[in-house]
Each structure stands twice: as C-alpha cells, then as structure tokens.
C-alpha positions in Angstrom: 85.1 -125.7 80.5 82.0 -127.2 82.1 82.4 -125.0 85.2 83.5 -121.9 83.4 80.3 -122.0 81.6 78.3 -122.3 84.5 80.2 -119.5 86.1 79.8 -117.5 82.8 76.1 -118.1 82.2 74.4 -119.6 85.0 72.3 -121.8 82.6 74.0 -123.9 80.0 72.3 -125.3 76.9 73.4 -126.0 73.5 72.6 -123.0 71.9 75.5 -121.7 74.6 78.3 -124.8 73.8 77.4 -123.1 70.0 77.6 -119.7 70.9 80.9 -120.5 72.4 82.2 -122.2 69.5 83.1 -125.4 71.8 84.8 -128.1 69.9 82.3 -131.0 69.7 79.5 -129.1 70.9 77.5 -129.8 73.9 78.3 -133.2 73.8 81.4 -132.9 74.8 80.3 -131.5 78.1 77.5 -133.5 78.9 78.7 -136.4 80.7 80.9 -133.5 82.7 77.4 -131.8 83.5 75.6 -135.2 84.3 78.3 -136.2 86.9 77.6 -132.6 88.6 74.1 -133.1 88.5 74.7 -136.6 90.3 76.6 -135.3 93.3 74.5 -132.5 94.1 76.6 -129.4 92.7 74.5 -128.5 89.8 70.9 -128.5 88.7 69.3 -130.0 85.6 65.6 -128.9 84.3 63.5 -126.7 81.6 64.4 -123.3 83.0 64.3 -121.4 79.8 61.3 -121.7 77.9 61.9 -121.6 73.6 65.3 -123.6 73.8 66.4 -127.3 74.0 65.2 -129.3 77.0 68.5 -130.3 78.0 69.7 -127.4 80.7 71.8 -127.4 83.1 72.1 -124.4 85.9 74.1 -123.2 89.1 72.1 -123.2 91.9 72.5 -119.6 92.3 71.2 -118.7 88.9 67.9 -120.7 89.4 67.4 -119.0 92.8 67.8 -115.6 90.7 65.0 -116.7 88.3 62.7 -117.7 90.8 63.6 -114.1 92.1 62.4 -112.3 88.8 58.8 -114.0 88.9 57.2 -111.2 91.3 58.6 -107.9 89.7 60.3 -105.4 92.1 58.4 -102.0 93.0 61.1 -100.1 91.4 62.1 -101.5 87.9 65.5 -103.2 88.1 67.3 -101.7 84.9 70.4 -103.3 83.6 72.6 -102.1 80.4 74.7 -104.2 79.1 77.2 -104.8 76.3 75.7 -107.0 73.3 78.2 -109.2 73.6 78.2 -109.7 77.3 77.9 -113.0 78.4 74.9 -111.5 81.3 73.0 -110.9 78.0 71.5 -114.0 77.2 69.7 -113.3 73.6 71.3 -114.3 70.6 73.5 -116.8 72.6 71.3 -118.6 75.2 67.9 -117.6 73.8 66.9 -116.2 70.0 66.2 -112.6 69.9 62.8 -112.1 69.5 61.2 -110.5 66.2 62.3 -107.0 65.8 59.6 -104.8 65.4 59.6 -102.8 61.9 63.2 -103.6 61.4 64.4 -102.2 58.2 65.3 -104.6 55.4 65.0 -107.7 57.9 67.5 -106.5 59.9 67.7 -107.4 63.4 69.6 -107.2 66.8 73.0 -108.5 66.5 75.7 -109.2 69.5 78.1 -107.1 67.8 80.8 -105.0 69.4 79.5 -101.6 70.4 75.9 -102.8 70.4 74.1 -102.5 73.8 71.0 -103.6 75.5 68.4 -102.7 77.9 67.0 -105.3 80.3 64.1 -104.4 82.4 63.0 -106.8 85.1 65.0 -109.0 83.2 63.1 -108.8 79.6 64.7 -107.3 76.7 63.1 -103.9 76.1 65.8 -102.4 73.9 68.8 -102.8 71.5 70.7 -100.0 70.7 73.4 -100.0 67.7 76.9 -98.7 67.8 76.6 -94.7 68.4 73.4 -94.9 70.0 71.8 -93.4 66.9 69.1 -96.7 66.5 66.9 -98.5 68.7 65.0 -101.7 68.7 62.6 -101.4 71.3 60.0 -104.1 72.5 57.5 -103.4 74.9 54.5 -104.8 77.0 51.3 -104.2 75.4 49.3 -103.0 78.0 49.9 -101.0 80.8 51.2 -100.4 83.3 53.9 -102.9 82.1 54.2 -100.6 79.1 54.6 -97.5 81.2 56.9 -98.7 83.2 59.2 -100.2 80.7 59.3 -97.3 78.5 59.8 -94.9 81.4 62.8 -97.1 82.5 64.3 -97.2 79.2 64.0 -93.3 78.8 65.9 -92.7 81.9 68.6 -94.9 81.3 69.6 -93.5 77.7 71.2 -90.3 78.7 74.1 -92.3 81.1 74.6 -94.8 78.0 77.2 -92.3 76.2 80.7 -93.4 76.0 82.7 -90.1 77.2 82.1 -90.3 81.3 82.0 -86.5 81.4 80.1 -85.7 78.7 77.4 -88.6 78.5 74.3 -86.7 77.8 75.9 -84.6 75.2 76.6 -87.6 73.2 72.7 -89.2 73.0 71.3 -88.4 69.9 68.1 -91.2 68.7 67.4 -90.9 64.8 65.2 -93.5 64.2 63.2 -96.2 66.8 62.4 -99.5 64.8 63.1 -98.7 61.3 61.0 -95.4 61.6 62.1 -91.6 62.3 62.4 -91.1 65.9 59.9 -88.2 65.7 57.3 -90.9 65.2 57.8 -93.4 67.9 55.2 -94.3 70.1 57.9 -94.1 72.6 58.8 -90.0 72.0 56.7 -88.6 74.8 58.7 -90.8 77.4 62.1 -89.8 75.7 60.4 -85.9 75.9 59.9 -86.4 79.4 63.4 -87.5 80.1 64.8 -84.1 78.6 65.4 -85.2 75.3 64.1 -82.3 72.8 63.2 -82.8 68.9 66.0 -81.7 66.4 66.4 -82.1 62.7 67.9 -85.4 62.8 65.7 -86.9 66.1 65.7 -86.7 69.4 68.3 -85.4 71.5 69.1 -85.1 74.8 71.6 -81.7 75.2 73.9 -80.9 77.8 72.8 -78.0 79.2 75.5 -78.0 82.3 77.6 -74.9 81.5 81.3 -75.8 80.6 84.1 -75.5 83.2 86.4 -73.0 82.7 89.4 -73.6 80.8 92.8 -73.9 82.3 95.1 -70.6 81.1 97.7 -72.5 79.2 101.1 -72.7 80.3 103.2 -70.0 77.9 106.1 -72.2 76.6 109.5 -70.2 77.1 110.8 -68.5 74.4 114.2 -67.4 73.7 113.3 -63.9 74.4 112.2 -65.1 77.8 115.8 -64.9 79.0 115.9 -61.0 78.3 115.9 -59.5 82.0 114.1 -56.0 81.8 116.5 -53.0 82.6 114.3 -51.8 85.4 114.6 -55.1 86.9 118.1 -54.3 87.6 118.4 -51.1 89.5 122.2 -51.0 90.4 123.4 -51.9 86.9 124.1 -49.3 84.3 122.8 -49.6 81.1 126.0 -49.1 79.3 127.4 -52.3 81.3 124.9 -54.7 79.8 126.3 -56.8 77.0 125.1 -55.7 73.8 122.0 -58.0 72.5 122.9 -59.5 69.2 119.9 -61.0 67.0 120.0 -64.5 66.0 121.2 -65.1 62.4 122.8 -61.6 62.0 126.4 -60.6 61.5 128.6 -59.2 64.1 129.4 -56.5 62.1 125.9 -55.7 61.1 
C-alpha cells in the first residue's frame, strides 16, 4: 500500500492517507516508510509547505520538485481532472482561499471539475460544464500576465466533445462575479472569446463538414421494375400488381 501511494502521489503525507481513507490512517504505513527510508529507497523531508512535517517522497518526485524552482521560458500548463491524483490540491495540500466565491463555496475534488496548473501553481478551478471559474493569479507582472495568458490559451481545449470542443466553452462567472466584469476578460477575448448575453463564449467558426447523404431504406415498391428497363418483355406479359390489403376481386 505504501508503494502504491508513492507511485500515485510522489509525496505522501498524513493528508494523503486521510484523503485515501486508509484504514488506520498514516500510522498504518509509517513503519513501512521508515524501513524504505533506511534502505535508501525513498526520502524523508519537508517537501511541501503548509502540511505536516512527516513527509516521504520517491527520489524522482524530489528531482521534479527541484526542477520547478526555476520556471521554464514557456509556461508549463497542465489541465487535470480535480479528482486526478496528480492534482495535489484538496488531498496533499489544502485549496487556497477562493477569491470572491459566492456563499463561501470553494473548489472541490468533484467529478467533472477540472484544475489548471501553470508552472506547478494552481491557476484556475473549473466547475462541471466549464461555466464557472475560480482564478488565482500572481499579484504582479510579468507573472500575472504569464498565468492569465496560459489559462486563456488552454480553455478552448477543455470541452468534452473532441470534435467540437471550442463550441462547448461558455464562461458565465469568474470568482463569483459575471465573466464580463472579470479582470481576466481581456486575456480571454485575446484568445478568441466574445461577449454574449450569457457571458464569454468561444464561438466555433469552422465550417461544418458536408453531411453524408442518407441511404434510403428499401421500400416495398423498390422491387418494382420499370417497363422500359425490360425492352424485350411485352407489357401484357408482366404479372398484374396487387395492391397490399386489397381483395383479389376488387
């Protein structure tokens, strides 16, 4: 079980054991992790701030965390299901405070919801149906614009239909306020979104593919043969046609 948790999360804390509903909690696997640490197979340290200090990680996960200290030249963006183990928020670490969330509602690890990570930082949470956004942006530029542009760039590919993804993206509210009043609106419009009565929508401008002609189902008269298709047969030699449902002497 301990090895499975390391493979799934990379870094295992008490919060991870609680999110997985592990019988006995973190104490049930603590001795196993200590044995793996003493043998040099895993590492122990304070890798993630804001959670308990007792943390164990796979060596590859530690190397990846160190690599994120210096942001790449191009923003590294990941769109994940909110329930994906690769999403640490809500399991490994707590969700950040939702800015302006209505009624105190915040992000959840619910089916259908998605998260956008930019350079490893939580930038947005999208509700099921992609109509509501919770956005966290850095306070200052150029990091703020970098995250906003990256978010606007990936929204068109978050639809559920692989062929018509852009047509399904409609942002109604951002951080509990109308999307038309959101500070991120200029970035969305630069990515192709337009203002509508409902919010910001990315219209699909691609011309629809020509419809495939429907194949007519054979009817009961399809077996009838035109007279001129049988030039060697006299009309009087053809059997009389009986209409369905009519009596023979009619």
